[in-house]
C-alpha positions as CSV (number, residue, x, y, z in Angstrom):
1,M,77.1,102.2,114.1
2,G,80.5,100.8,116.4
3,K,79.1,102.2,119.5
4,E,75.9,101.3,119.4
5,V,76.6,98.3,119.5
6,V,78.8,98.3,121.5
7,R,76.1,99.9,124.2
8,D,73.6,97.3,123.3
9,S,75.7,94.3,123.9
10,E,77.0,95.9,127.0
11,N,73.0,96.0,127.7
12,G,72.6,92.1,126.6
13,I,70.6,93.5,123.3
14,F,72.7,91.8,120.5
15,T,70.5,92.2,117.4
16,R,73.1,94.0,115.2
17,L,75.9,91.7,116.0
18,N,76.0,90.1,113.2
19,E,75.4,92.9,110.5
20,A,78.3,94.5,112.8
21,H,80.7,91.6,111.8
22,S,80.0,91.5,108.6
23,L,81.0,95.3,108.5
24,S,84.2,94.8,110.3
25,S,85.1,91.2,108.1
26,G,84.7,93.7,105.1
27,L,86.5,96.0,105.9
28,K,89.7,94.3,106.7
29,A,89.8,92.9,103.5
30,V,89.6,96.3,101.9
31,F,92.1,97.9,104.8
32,T,94.7,94.9,104.2
33,A,94.5,95.5,100.2
34,D,95.2,99.0,100.4
35,V,98.0,98.7,103.1
36,M,99.5,96.6,100.5
37,A,98.7,98.8,97.1
38,G,100.3,101.4,99.3
39,M,103.3,99.6,100.2
40,E,104.2,98.7,97.0
41,L,103.7,102.4,96.0
42,L,106.5,103.0,98.1
43,R,108.4,100.3,97.1
44,R,108.3,101.6,93.4
45,A,108.9,105.4,94.4
46,C,112.0,104.8,95.8
47,G,113.5,103.8,92.8
48,G,116.2,100.7,93.1
49,H,116.4,101.6,96.5
50,G,113.3,99.9,97.4
51,F,114.7,96.4,96.5
52,N,117.3,96.7,99.0
53,Q,118.0,94.8,102.1
54,Y,118.9,98.1,103.9
55,C,115.3,99.7,103.2
56,G,113.3,97.8,104.8
57,I,110.5,98.0,102.4
58,V,111.1,94.5,101.3
59,H,110.7,93.0,104.7
60,L,107.4,94.7,105.5
61,L,105.8,93.9,101.8
62,S,106.7,90.0,102.7
63,E,105.7,90.1,106.5
64,T,102.4,91.8,105.3
65,A,101.7,90.2,101.7
66,P,100.2,87.4,103.4
67,T,98.0,89.2,105.5
68,V,95.6,90.1,101.7
69,T,95.0,86.7,101.9
70,Y,94.0,85.8,105.5
71,E,92.1,88.8,106.0
72,G,90.1,89.3,103.2
């Protein structure tokens, strides 16, 4: 679908643009939720080290957590 939408828009045809926007908006919400779930699983797999600052996971989680809200 993506290639067709781009090709059509290059030719001035925008009939499928709403469909593409709806699909990409929904996928952003799904992907950000999946990323957060995966990062939480990774943190848990590290045990107590997952909470240590030197591990870096806590920083990544704090940077990524808001994306679930504003992308969803």
